[in-house]
C-alpha positions as a printed NumPy array, in Angstrom:
array([[  0.   ,   0.   ,   0.   ],
       [  2.863,   2.379,   0.717],
       [  4.209,   1.926,  -2.809],
       [  0.788,   2.144,  -4.445],
       [  0.953,   5.894,  -4.96 ],
       [  4.112,   5.525,  -7.08 ],
       [  2.488,   3.118,  -9.554],
       [  2.01 ,   4.458, -13.05 ],
       [ -1.394,   2.923, -13.72 ],
       [ -1.634,   4.145, -17.28 ],
       [  1.553,   2.342, -18.244],
       [  0.85 ,  -0.689, -16.077],
       [ -2.594,  -1.333, -17.53 ],
       [ -1.748,  -0.476, -21.12 ],
       [ -2.653,  -3.398, -23.381],
       [ -3.729,  -5.563, -20.482],
       [ -7.095,  -6.917, -19.53 ],
       [ -8.074,  -6.304, -15.907],
       [-11.394,  -8.156, -15.963],
       [-13.658, -10.291, -18.129],
       [-16.691,  -8.8  , -19.743],
       [-19.36 ,  -9.953, -22.181],
       [-17.999,  -8.201, -25.274],
       [-18.711, -10.811, -27.942],
       [-20.491, -14.147, -28.512],
       [-17.294, -15.844, -27.353],
       [-17.481, -14.174, -23.949],
       [-21.192, -14.914, -23.702],
       [-20.587, -18.579, -24.464],
       [-17.822, -18.721, -21.837],
       [-20.321, -17.556, -19.235],
       [-23.225, -19.85 , -20.127],
       [-21.441, -22.807, -21.732],
       [-22.863, -25.305, -19.221],
       [-26.421, -24.249, -20.077],
       [-25.732, -24.612, -23.8  ],
       [-24.07 , -28.001, -23.313],
       [-26.898, -29.393, -21.202],
       [-29.584, -28.309, -23.672],
       [-27.622, -29.595, -26.656],
       [-27.017, -32.941, -24.928],
       [-30.704, -33.392, -24.08 ],
       [-31.797, -32.335, -27.547],
       [-29.431, -34.614, -29.452],
       [-30.152, -37.557, -27.158],
       [-33.875, -37.108, -27.747],
       [-33.332, -36.851, -31.51 ],
       [-31.301, -40.076, -31.431],
       [-34.056, -41.766, -29.43 ],
       [-36.849, -40.601, -31.745],
       [-34.981, -41.402, -34.976],
       [-36.879, -44.203, -36.712],
       [-35.205, -47.333, -38.007],
       [-37.406, -47.222, -41.129],
       [-35.18 , -44.592, -42.722],
       [-31.965, -46.611, -42.395],
       [-29.957, -47.45 , -45.54 ],
       [-30.308, -50.909, -47.116],
       [-28.448, -53.926, -45.841],
       [-24.721, -53.703, -46.172],
       [-24.713, -49.917, -45.94 ],
       [-23.767, -47.968, -42.817],
       [-25.405, -44.639, -41.953],
       [-23.371, -41.577, -41.05 ],
       [-24.431, -41.721, -37.375],
       [-24.759, -45.503, -37.229],
       [-27.473, -48.059, -37.864],
       [-28.288, -49.184, -34.328],
       [-29.633, -47.092, -31.482],
       [-26.479, -47.763, -29.425],
       [-24.226, -46.35 , -32.116],
       [-26.488, -43.327, -32.598],
       [-26.246, -42.556, -28.87 ],
       [-22.476, -43.071, -29.115],
       [-22.433, -40.403, -31.832],
       [-24.174, -38.008, -29.439],
       [-21.229, -38.556, -27.089],
       [-18.99 , -36.694, -29.55 ],
       [-20.635, -33.529, -28.232],
       [-18.37 , -33.793, -25.167],
       [-14.998, -33.259, -26.923],
       [-16.553, -30.776, -29.356],
       [-17.934, -28.691, -26.501],
       [-14.652, -28.981, -24.58 ],
       [-12.805, -27.508, -27.578],
       [-15.222, -24.564, -27.805],
       [-15.047, -24.13 , -24.027],
       [-11.233, -23.983, -24.098],
       [-11.222, -21.451, -26.942],
       [-13.769, -19.24 , -25.171],
       [-11.908, -19.419, -21.865],
       [ -8.63 , -18.59 , -23.624],
       [-10.213, -15.659, -25.465],
       [-11.742, -14.077, -22.362],
       [ -8.826, -14.68 , -19.986],
       [ -6.758, -11.764, -21.255],
       [ -3.133, -11.438, -22.291],
       [ -1.832, -11.246, -18.728],
       [ -3.266, -14.641, -17.761],
       [ -2.493, -16.309, -21.076],
       [  1.173, -15.342, -21.074],
       [  1.913, -15.602, -17.368],
       [  4.567, -18.25 , -18.072],
       [  6.319, -15.986, -20.611],
       [  7.253, -13.36 , -18.018],
       [  9.889, -15.586, -16.479],
       [ 13.548, -15.347, -17.396],
       [ 16.45 , -17.705, -17.95 ],
       [ 16.047, -21.34 , -16.991],
       [ 12.727, -20.626, -15.258],
       [ 11.328, -19.525, -18.625],
       [ 12.101, -22.862, -20.286],
       [ 10.771, -24.825, -17.332],
       [  7.518, -22.817, -17.393],
       [  7.31 , -23.185, -21.183],
       [  7.79 , -26.961, -20.985],
       [  5.173, -27.349, -18.239],
       [  2.756, -25.164, -20.186],
       [  3.246, -27.233, -23.353],
       [  2.85 , -30.511, -21.471],
       [ -0.343, -29.21 , -19.886],
       [ -1.78 , -28.369, -23.325],
       [ -0.837, -31.778, -24.724],
       [ -2.265, -33.621, -21.708],
       [ -5.514, -31.71 , -21.925],
       [ -5.769, -32.372, -25.668],
       [ -5.197, -36.097, -25.175],
       [ -7.713, -36.307, -22.337],
       [-10.491, -34.617, -24.299],
       [ -9.61 , -36.606, -27.442],
       [-10.15 , -39.918, -25.696],
       [-13.944, -39.963, -26.472],
       [-13.027, -39.614, -30.165],
       [-10.785, -42.679, -29.956],
       [-13.416, -44.782, -28.202],
       [-16.014, -43.657, -30.755],
       [-13.7  , -44.701, -33.582],
       [-13.43 , -48.128, -31.943],
       [-17.238, -48.361, -31.732],
       [-17.656, -47.537, -35.427],
       [-14.928, -49.983, -36.386],
       [-16.662, -52.712, -34.389],
       [-19.948, -51.914, -36.145],
       [-18.399, -52.237, -39.597],
       [-16.019, -55.113, -38.875],
       [-17.599, -57.209, -36.148],
       [-16.127, -60.457, -37.538],
       [-12.584, -59.098, -37.552],
       [-13.068, -57.918, -33.971],
       [-13.775, -61.469, -32.803],
       [-10.506, -62.607, -34.3  ],
       [ -8.607, -60.087, -32.206],
       [-10.17 , -61.188, -28.915],
       [-13.354, -63.122, -28.112],
       [-13.973, -60.858, -25.115],
       [-13.721, -57.661, -27.165],
       [-17.364, -57.228, -28.205],
       [-19.203, -54.198, -29.638],
       [-21.273, -53.971, -26.454],
       [-18.108, -53.683, -24.377],
       [-16.77 , -50.908, -26.577],
       [-20.131, -49.116, -26.35 ],
       [-19.94 , -49.316, -22.57 ],
       [-16.383, -47.941, -22.48 ],
       [-17.369, -45.076, -24.761],
       [-20.41 , -44.33 , -22.589],
       [-18.295, -44.204, -19.417],
       [-15.692, -41.924, -21.007],
       [-18.313, -39.516, -22.364],
       [-20.205, -39.53 , -19.066],
       [-17.007, -38.632, -17.21 ],
       [-16.381, -35.745, -19.587],
       [-19.954, -34.485, -19.224],
       [-19.686, -34.609, -15.426],
       [-16.467, -32.583, -15.567],
       [-18.124, -29.941, -17.756],
       [-21.268, -29.687, -15.626],
       [-19.997, -30.264, -12.097],
       [-16.573, -28.576, -12.176],
       [-17.073, -25.241, -13.958],
       [-14.037, -23.743, -12.179],
       [-11.579, -26.214, -13.688],
       [ -8.625, -25.006, -15.746],
       [ -8.584, -21.622, -13.943],
       [-11.819, -20.495, -15.549],
       [-12.675, -18.47 , -12.432],
       [-10.375, -15.846, -10.98 ],
       [-11.68 , -16.457,  -7.456],
       [-12.615, -19.45 ,  -5.384],
       [-16.163, -20.713,  -5.83 ],
       [-18.529, -20.44 ,  -2.894],
       [-18.696, -23.738,  -1.074],
       [-22.134, -25.316,  -0.667],
       [-23.05 , -28.008,   1.836],
       [-23.979, -31.443,   0.54 ],
       [-27.633, -31.159,   1.601],
       [-28.476, -27.978,  -0.355],
       [-26.435, -29.224,  -3.297],
       [-28.416, -32.48 ,  -3.445],
       [-31.678, -30.522,  -3.204],
       [-30.6  , -28.312,  -6.116],
       [-29.678, -31.297,  -8.262],
       [-32.935, -33.042,  -7.381],
       [-34.868, -29.898,  -8.303],
       [-33.103, -29.562, -11.649],
       [-33.487, -33.291, -12.291],
       [-37.253, -32.958, -11.9  ],
       [-37.447, -29.788, -14.003],
       [-35.291, -31.143, -16.81 ],
       [-37.038, -34.518, -16.652],
       [-40.42 , -32.901, -17.28 ],
       [-38.873, -30.694, -19.954],
       [-37.333, -33.708, -21.706],
       [-40.629, -35.6  , -21.626],
       [-42.587, -32.688, -23.107],
       [-39.791, -31.849, -25.548],
       [-39.865, -35.432, -26.768],
       [-43.37 , -34.809, -28.125],
       [-42.133, -31.807, -30.084],
       [-39.24 , -33.745, -31.587],
       [-41.632, -36.554, -32.551],
       [-43.707, -33.959, -34.405],
       [-40.545, -32.615, -36.065],
       [-39.569, -36.131, -37.117],
       [-43.032, -36.691, -38.598],
       [-42.751, -33.419, -40.538],
       [-39.423, -34.527, -42.001],
       [-41.052, -37.782, -43.132],
       [-43.995, -35.97 , -44.715],
       [-41.728, -33.486, -46.518],
       [-39.459, -36.35 , -47.675],
       [-36.359, -34.378, -46.754],
       [-33.015, -36.132, -46.875],
       [-31.596, -36.716, -43.41 ],
       [-27.872, -36.254, -43.433],
       [-27.312, -38.382, -40.346],
       [-29.134, -41.411, -41.74 ],
       [-27.617, -41.286, -45.21 ],
       [-25.179, -44.109, -46.113],
       [-21.536, -43.138, -46.152],
       [-21.049, -44.388, -49.698],
       [-23.835, -42.221, -51.158],
       [-22.809, -39.022, -49.393],
       [-19.658, -38.765, -51.469],
       [-21.656, -39.505, -54.638],
       [-24.519, -37.066, -54.15 ],
       [-22.675, -34.315, -52.286],
       [-23.018, -30.861, -53.874],
       [-25.857, -31.955, -56.128],
       [-28.756, -29.428, -56.219],
       [-31.419, -31.631, -54.642],
       [-29.084, -33.07 , -52.011],
       [-27.773, -29.647, -50.998],
       [-31.313, -28.259, -50.813],
       [-32.441, -31.09 , -48.547],
       [-29.373, -30.771, -46.316],
       [-29.924, -27.022, -45.909],
       [-33.605, -27.54 , -45.104],
       [-32.723, -30.339, -42.661],
       [-30.162, -28.135, -40.886],
       [-32.605, -25.217, -40.674],
       [-35.402, -27.375, -39.263],
       [-33.095, -29.049, -36.732],
       [-31.688, -25.667, -35.693],
       [-35.165, -24.21 , -35.211],
       [-36.113, -27.316, -33.273],
       [-33.148, -26.761, -30.933],
       [-34.146, -23.126, -30.339],
       [-37.742, -24.116, -29.588],
       [-36.521, -26.952, -27.373],
       [-34.331, -24.555, -25.363],
       [-36.838, -21.699, -25.168],
       [-39.288, -23.287, -22.719],
       [-36.706, -23.955, -19.979],
       [-37.606, -20.678, -18.263],
       [-41.26 , -21.735, -18.153],
       [-40.527, -25.091, -16.529],
       [-38.058, -23.449, -14.134],
       [-40.664, -20.863, -13.063],
       [-43.299, -23.556, -12.69 ],
       [-40.913, -25.677, -10.605],
       [-40.047, -22.69 ,  -8.398],
       [-43.747, -21.963,  -7.887],
       [-44.435, -25.539,  -6.809],
       [-41.367, -25.556,  -4.581],
       [-42.403, -22.211,  -3.077],
       [-45.855, -23.567,  -2.247],
       [-44.348, -26.611,  -0.551],
       [-41.934, -24.411,   1.434],
       [-44.802, -22.147,   2.495],
       [-46.827, -25.138,   3.697],
       [-43.795, -26.474,   5.557],
       [-43.214, -23.114,   7.26 ],
       [-46.826, -23.195,   8.435],
       [-46.626, -26.764,   9.79 ],
       [-48.826, -28.119,   6.957],
       [-51.99 , -26.683,   8.508],
       [-53.759, -26.674,   5.155],
       [-57.299, -26.639,   6.511],
       [-56.545, -23.708,   8.789],
       [-54.816, -21.775,   6.029],
       [-57.663, -22.292,   3.57 ],
       [-60.644, -21.824,   5.898],
       [-59.555, -19.63 ,   8.821],
       [-59.992, -15.851,   8.675],
       [-56.33 , -14.908,   8.867],
       [-57.018, -11.159,   8.568],
       [-59.219, -11.253,  11.668],
       [-56.331, -12.865,  13.564],
       [-53.877, -10.044,  12.804],
       [-54.322,  -8.27 ,  16.207],
       [-53.605, -11.427,  18.202],
       [-50.732, -12.634,  15.991],
       [-49.145,  -9.176,  15.747],
       [-49.368,  -8.657,  19.505],
       [-47.761, -12.023,  20.141],
       [-44.936, -11.881,  17.589],
       [-44.143,  -8.183,  17.134],
       [-45.337,  -6.442,  20.311],
       [-43.369,  -8.997,  22.284],
       [-42.428,  -6.634,  25.121],
       [-45.997,  -5.396,  25.639],
       [-47.692,  -8.72 ,  26.385],
       [-51.412,  -9.356,  26.38 ],
       [-52.834,  -9.316,  29.906],
       [-56.154, -10.448,  31.254],
       [-58.867, -11.498,  28.838],
       [-57.816,  -9.125,  26.064],
       [-57.477, -10.433,  22.564],
       [-54.477,  -8.261,  21.806],
       [-51.973,  -5.867,  23.31 ],
       [-53.115,  -2.445,  24.494],
       [-50.518,  -0.906,  22.139],
       [-51.924,  -2.488,  19.001],
       [-54.912,  -0.112,  18.477],
       [-52.816,   3.088,  18.42 ],
       [-50.183,   1.439,  16.246],
       [-52.798,   0.163,  13.818],
       [-54.411,   3.58 ,  13.618],
       [-51.023,   5.041,  12.698],
       [-50.765,   2.481,   9.896],
       [-54.196,   3.487,   8.612],
       [-53.165,   7.159,   8.767],
       [-50.218,   6.372,   6.502],
       [-52.495,   4.597,   4.029],
       [-54.854,   7.556,   4.082],
       [-51.954,   9.933,   3.453],
       [-51.   ,   7.723,   0.5  ],
       [-54.628,   8.063,  -0.704],
       [-55.099,   4.304,  -0.643],
       [-58.208,   4.784,   1.526],
       [-60.554,   7.738,   1.884],
       [-61.923,   9.276,   5.078],
       [-64.909,   6.915,   5.235],
       [-62.863,   3.741,   4.814],
       [-60.297,   5.111,   7.259],
       [-63.037,   5.294,   9.87 ],
       [-64.029,   1.694,   9.125],
       [-60.472,   0.459,   9.586],
       [-59.422,   2.378,  12.72 ],
       [-60.027,   1.686,  16.404],
       [-60.352,   5.354,  17.374],
       [-62.097,   6.63 ,  14.287],
       [-62.809,  10.328,  13.772],
       [-59.968,  11.658,  15.933],
       [-58.021,  13.178,  13.048],
       [-59.961,  14.504,  10.121],
       [-56.978,  16.213,   8.482],
       [-54.043,  14.004,   7.546],
       [-50.861,  15.588,   6.244],
       [-47.141,  14.921,   6.539],
       [-46.814,  16.835,   9.81 ],
       [-49.55 ,  14.722,  11.407],
       [-47.724,  11.543,  10.441],
       [-44.558,  12.772,  12.182],
       [-46.337,  13.227,  15.505],
       [-45.633,  10.584,  18.165],
       [-48.086,   7.817,  18.884],
       [-50.871,   8.436,  21.384],
       [-50.322,   6.64 ,  24.669],
       [-52.614,   3.604,  24.79 ],
       [-53.855,   4.357,  28.295],
       [-54.666,   7.976,  27.415],
       [-56.461,   6.916,  24.27 ],
       [-58.538,   4.463,  26.275],
       [-59.298,   7.14 ,  28.856],
       [-60.496,   9.55 ,  26.193],
       [-62.663,   6.88 ,  24.644],
       [-64.179,   5.647,  27.89 ],
       [-64.585,   9.097,  29.486],
       [-62.74 ,   8.529,  32.769],
       [-59.45 ,   9.525,  34.316],
       [-56.016,   7.905,  34.029],
       [-56.067,   4.162,  33.563],
       [-53.515,   1.434,  34.063],
       [-52.39 ,  -1.093,  31.483],
       [-54.51 ,  -3.702,  33.252],
       [-57.727,  -1.705,  32.837],
       [-60.169,  -3.463,  30.481],
       [-59.725,  -1.848,  27.061],
       [-62.974,  -1.191,  25.228],
       [-62.442,   0.093,  21.718],
       [-64.314,   0.148,  18.447],
       [-63.02 ,  -3.071,  16.921],
       [-62.836,  -2.728,  13.115],
       [-65.14 ,  -5.084,  11.249],
       [-62.245,  -6.733,   9.369],
       [-60.898,  -7.981,  12.727],
       [-64.161,  -9.734,  13.535],
       [-63.976, -13.363,  12.368],
       [-66.121, -14.199,   9.356],
       [-66.95 , -17.601,   7.951],
       [-65.147, -18.958,   4.929],
       [-68.33 , -18.845,   2.842],
       [-69.066, -15.248,   3.791],
       [-65.537, -14.11 ,   2.951],
       [-65.599, -15.973,  -0.349],
       [-68.917, -14.436,  -1.422],
       [-68.184, -10.89 ,  -0.256],
       [-64.419, -10.444,  -0.723],
       [-63.061, -12.923,  -3.246],
       [-66.062, -13.343,  -5.568],
       [-67.574,  -9.904,  -4.962],
       [-71.142, -11.157,  -5.339],
       [-72.233,  -9.069,  -2.379],
       [-70.447,  -5.963,  -1.146],
       [-68.553,  -5.803,   2.139],
       [-68.616,  -2.204,   3.419],
       [-65.746,  -2.869,   5.833],
       [-63.426,  -4.435,   3.243],
       [-61.245,  -1.915,   1.342],
       [-61.917,  -1.642,  -2.361],
       [-58.341,  -0.647,  -3.144],
       [-56.531,  -3.704,  -4.521],
       [-53.182,  -2.677,  -3.033],
       [-54.667,  -2.307,   0.452],
       [-56.255,  -5.741,   0.079],
       [-52.861,  -7.144,  -0.899],
       [-51.221,  -5.477,   2.114],
       [-53.77 ,  -6.926,   4.518],
       [-53.512, -10.425,   3.054],
       [-49.698, -10.282,   2.954],
       [-49.544,  -9.184,   6.591],
       [-51.98 , -11.936,   7.581],
       [-49.913, -14.57 ,   5.77 ],
       [-46.69 , -13.273,   7.319],
       [-48.169, -13.561,  10.793],
       [-48.595, -17.319,  10.272],
       [-44.809, -17.785,  10.021],
       [-42.558, -18.57 ,  12.938],
       [-40.601, -15.402,  13.707],
       [-37.595, -14.755,  15.931],
       [-37.999, -12.503,  18.919],
       [-37.823,  -8.85 ,  17.783],
       [-34.992,  -6.603,  18.885],
       [-35.939,  -4.236,  21.664],
       [-35.025,  -0.551,  21.498],
       [-32.442,   0.777,  22.048],
       [-30.679,  -2.532,  21.251],
       [-31.362,  -2.309,  17.519],
       [-28.641,  -3.393,  15.047],
       [-27.68 ,  -0.822,  12.469],
       [-28.997,  -1.048,   8.92 ],
       [-28.013,   0.926,   5.823],
       [-29.832,   0.632,   2.497],
       [-28.323,   2.082,  -0.668],
       [-30.319,   3.293,  -3.666],
       [-28.285,   3.612,  -6.88 ],
       [-29.275,   6.64 ,  -8.945],
       [-27.862,   7.884, -12.204],
       [-30.251,   9.755, -14.461],
       [-33.696,   8.56 , -13.4  ],
       [-36.407,  11.093, -12.63 ],
       [-36.628,  12.302,  -9.029],
       [-39.985,  14.035,  -9.381],
       [-42.199,  14.178, -12.451],
       [-42.597,  17.665, -13.867],
       [-45.815,  19.21 , -15.138],
       [-44.505,  19.166, -18.715],
       [-44.282,  15.382, -18.573],
       [-47.826,  15.013, -17.252],
       [-49.716,  17.583, -19.294],
       [-48.992,  19.969, -22.16 ],
       [-51.431,  22.724, -23.07 ],
       [-50.528,  22.655, -26.761],
       [-50.795,  18.867, -27.154],
       [-52.913,  17.439, -29.957],
       [-56.488,  16.367, -29.292],
       [-55.731,  12.728, -30.066],
       [-52.878,  12.621, -27.532],
       [-53.933,  11.451, -24.073],
       [-51.924,  13.238, -21.344],
       [-50.065,  11.044, -18.906],
       [-51.971,  12.702, -16.07 ],
       [-55.271,  11.584, -17.583],
       [-54.045,   8.015, -17.79 ],
       [-52.893,   8.075, -14.146],
       [-56.253,   9.505, -13.081],
       [-58.046,   6.775, -15.023],
       [-55.78 ,   4.042, -13.631],
       [-56.012,   5.28 , -10.015],
       [-59.466,   6.862, -10.072],
       [-60.407,   6.155,  -6.439],
       [-57.008,   7.262,  -5.206],
       [-57.259,  10.525,  -7.151],
       [-60.629,  11.265,  -5.582],
       [-59.204,  10.544,  -2.135],
       [-56.25 ,  12.799,  -2.952],
       [-58.394,  15.756,  -3.996],
       [-60.651,  15.372,  -0.956],
       [-57.721,  15.133,   1.477],
       [-55.751,  17.959,  -0.133],
       [-58.795,  20.244,  -0.076],
       [-58.909,  19.778,   3.714],
       [-55.203,  20.259,   4.379],
       [-54.627,  23.051,   1.809],
       [-57.438,  25.626,   1.612],
       [-55.941,  27.148,  -1.543],
       [-56.317,  23.849,  -3.405],
       [-59.524,  23.375,  -5.371],
       [-60.353,  20.229,  -7.242],
       [-61.086,  20.825, -10.909],
       [-61.535,  17.159, -11.822],
       [-59.753,  16.391, -15.093],
       [-59.629,  19.988, -16.357],
       [-55.855,  20.011, -16.103],
       [-55.374,  23.411, -17.713],
       [-57.343,  25.121, -14.919],
       [-55.039,  23.96 , -12.106],
       [-52.626,  26.577, -10.794],
       [-48.874,  26.097, -10.449],
       [-49.304,  25.517,  -6.707],
       [-51.894,  22.845,  -7.461],
       [-49.589,  21.212,  -9.989],
       [-46.867,  21.075,  -7.364],
       [-49.075,  18.722,  -5.34 ],
       [-50.288,  16.848,  -8.424],
       [-46.705,  16.132,  -9.487],
       [-45.939,  14.551,  -6.103],
       [-49.094,  12.433,  -6.328],
       [-48.187,  11.31 ,  -9.856],
       [-44.573,  10.611,  -8.845],
       [-45.792,   8.222,  -6.148],
       [-47.468,   6.219,  -8.919],
       [-44.599,   6.241, -11.397],
       [-41.062,   4.921, -11.548],
       [-39.325,   7.743,  -9.713],
       [-36.657,   8.085,  -7.056],
       [-39.15 ,   9.929,  -4.851],
       [-41.367,   6.861,  -4.649],
       [-38.424,   4.572,  -3.848],
       [-37.175,   6.826,  -1.045],
       [-40.68 ,   7.204,   0.365],
       [-41.022,   3.441,   0.617],
       [-37.627,   2.701,   2.134],
       [-37.757,   5.492,   4.706],
       [-40.887,   3.854,   6.097],
       [-38.452,   1.795,   8.146],
       [-37.492,   4.995,   9.948],
       [-41.138,   5.555,  10.883],
       [-41.49 ,   1.926,  11.969],
       [-38.439,   2.216,  14.251],
       [-39.868,   5.359,  15.838],
       [-43.14 ,   3.577,  16.61 ],
       [-41.225,   0.541,  17.865],
       [-39.213,   2.78 ,  20.195],
       [-42.27 ,   4.59 ,  21.552],
       [-44.121,   1.368,  22.347],
       [-41.421,  -1.103,  23.411],
       [-38.442,   0.957,  24.552],
       [-36.397,  -0.396,  27.454],
       [-36.829,   2.537,  29.809],
       [-34.292,   1.097,  32.246],
       [-31.496,   1.633,  29.728],
       [-29.651,   4.938,  29.624],
       [-29.347,   4.59 ,  25.835],
       [-33.137,   4.448,  25.595],
       [-33.697,   7.895,  27.049],
       [-35.501,  10.333,  24.831],
       [-32.62 ,  12.791,  24.763],
       [-30.158,  10.01 ,  23.809],
       [-32.053,   7.826,  21.362],
       [-31.771,   8.805,  17.704],
       [-33.455,   6.658,  15.064],
       [-31.114,   7.883,  12.339],
       [-28.173,   6.297,  14.182],
       [-29.516,   2.783,  13.596],
       [-30.941,   3.326,  10.109],
       [-29.535,   5.128,   7.075],
       [-31.126,   5.408,   3.662],
       [-28.269,   6.345,   1.347],
       [-28.711,   7.437,  -2.262],
       [-25.675,   6.922,  -4.481],
       [-26.071,   9.922,  -6.818],
       [-23.236,   9.57 ,  -9.303],
       [-24.333,  12.605, -11.304],
       [-25.027,  14.993,  -8.407],
       [-22.083,  17.317,  -9.26 ],
       [-23.592,  17.753, -12.75 ],
       [-27.24 ,  18.269, -11.74 ],
       [-29.159,  21.136, -13.283],
       [-31.282,  23.572, -11.285],
       [-34.425,  21.406, -11.498],
       [-32.655,  18.266, -10.3  ],
       [-31.012,  20.155,  -7.449],
       [-34.38 ,  21.572,  -6.41 ],
       [-35.946,  18.125,  -6.394],
       [-33.033,  16.677,  -4.406],
       [-33.217,  19.436,  -1.798],
       [-36.967,  19.022,  -1.527],
       [-36.534,  15.303,  -0.99 ],
       [-33.924,  15.858,   1.723],
       [-36.121,  18.402,   3.473],
       [-39.231,  16.25 ,   3.546],
       [-37.964,  12.826,   4.498],
       [-36.269,  11.939,   7.817],
       [-32.693,  12.928,   8.527],
       [-31.669,   9.3  ,   8.068],
       [-31.785,  10.069,   4.33 ],
       [-28.336,  10.901,   2.971],
       [-26.778,  11.372,  -0.466],
       [-23.344,  10.015,  -1.395],
       [-21.385,  10.936,  -4.503],
       [-17.833,  11.356,  -5.775],
       [-16.717,  14.921,  -6.415],
       [-13.506,  16.26 ,  -7.882],
       [-11.4  ,  19.374,  -8.271],
       [ -8.148,  20.298,  -9.935],
       [ -5.188,  18.953,  -8.008],
       [ -3.747,  22.43 ,  -7.416],
       [ -0.293,  23.598,  -6.439],
       [ -0.068,  21.494,  -3.275],
       [ -0.459,  18.185,  -5.112],
       [  3.245,  17.347,  -4.974],
       [  3.356,  17.81 ,  -1.223],
       [  0.308,  15.554,  -0.859],
       [  1.879,  12.825,  -3.001],
       [ -0.555,  13.064,  -5.941],
       [  0.664,  11.119,  -8.975],
       [  1.998,  13.325, -11.796],
       [ -0.305,  11.672, -14.365],
       [ -3.388,  12.413, -12.27 ],
       [ -5.023,  15.658, -13.37 ],
       [ -7.772,  15.826, -10.733],
       [ -8.292,  14.993,  -7.107],
       [-11.301,  12.805,  -6.385],
       [-12.988,  12.492,  -3.003],
       [-16.172,  10.967,  -1.625],
       [-18.938,  13.2  ,  -0.254],
       [-21.879,  12.564,   2.046],
       [-24.61 ,  15.182,   2.464],
       [-27.954,  15.413,   4.264],
       [-30.549,  18.041,   5.121],
       [-28.228,  19.735,   7.644],
       [-25.591,  20.643,   5.057],
       [-25.347,  24.216,   3.8  ],
       [-25.627,  25.379,   0.185],
       [-22.935,  26.641,  -2.146],
       [-23.363,  29.34 ,  -4.782],
       [-24.832,  26.817,  -7.259],
       [-27.461,  25.544,  -4.841],
       [-25.65 ,  22.311,  -4.091],
       [-25.3  ,  20.9  ,  -0.613],
       [-21.767,  20.94 ,   0.698]])
């Protein structure tokens, strides 16, 4: 490390390859050669199995790939040395000059020793991979001269040679599939996997590829029938004597080209459905894993009202340090926490004011929901109960009587199926928003899993999430949503979003009219909205588009969850848990890697500053900045060939602004 600053990197890396990249079909093949080999092996083996004996040449003639099924399968074994040759060429091409000529950098006697070892290694590898060719030649000789073979040795039979060839080819295939890191193909050591998971993976792929081979066999049978109907010459089943006679004739060449095209298309079709069978296998495996995680309680999972059990399950598994006492169904902290969750969904416009009242325990307490309301601490459960019941201070053992939401009241399987899943009759208490329904069902399913005991504040392990950002939109601008001079046949993006999220847009306009008196809903008359109105509309549209704002809003929810977790389950006996000591941003950081922040324009800087101001202080931006190395570069040991000085930067909402409006 001390000598690193004196390295001339430009000269050191000139003409050398520092890494492998997919820059050509050769590099792509080097990365996926096992996949190609496995598909080609299955395809050719199936073709050899389906090939009919009716198309064989007359007696006394020998086909190009052999007359018997054993010899045809032996011909398929030639794929092993052929693939090994392509594999070696691809690995050599992508390894780079430094790796290829590592032996040539030695001097004197060491050079000749390294050269000799390198040459012997190449010869040994060539001989090893050529062995299947030799055994195949013996198989074909035994097929053509079986009588002469008996004269050599009575024990040397064609079946024995077929078996030897099969073992040699199988060994080569195992080396290709099971040892992908052989011959220094990987620059680092492969991750070791225990025997149990490895066997499960091989069993999974055996099942997937077995089903694929069975279904693919039907397609190859159809391809074989089409070749028979079209009366196309099959190169593999043509006699060796006639190939030399008819080669390069017009009809023979036409048939060979058509045969090659059809077989090539068949291979592409055969390989294309692997993703389907893999996805189907993963889905089945995922279902089995889910049933195993839930102790195979299939009847309970299919018939029980899991949503109605959320209060009890959540109190038991998440509110671990606020246990249920007495005859209560759930913890006294759950109602205020659940109401905070509903407030967030109302702020997101997933539910309106009416549905919010149906879902909350203490409905009607907050009619206006804005960002400042969400940042307020949770109401104390005992105080909330006292307000509801109309008496003085209560203890945590006081019977808690609240307005239990209808969704937490158990319903029969038939009733839920008719009202919620089928929608034959309406359920006033069940949210109509599909995303809210998904959230409720996902939470209910998660509560059926076995969970470890949650960490208790302030003993929370640190967590940092990083969001890569380059040139994606931070906030959508008005010009992207609506243009006044657009043609009549052009539908504005804002109109499509309003159509796609109609109920959410109505909830947004109703909520914004309460929190912002200057906002007036003008329905879909986009040209009548003011610039201040469009400022709010752009945020609403950004939360329903692929923007950085939406990503940050979702990930910083963990900050809000930690705050609620601290308020409800803090260890008050710990000095670190005191209010003046605890800081949520010290255990959670949401970091945005903004590579282009030094080059942002005024609009991007304004959006970034707005994002930093709104979201919690756990949000930070990291980037790499630079400046000219200056006159003091020699004293600091900067390399002469380095024109700039680069340094990493980390900014948040507390940083000041420079003259360009950037945080510093």
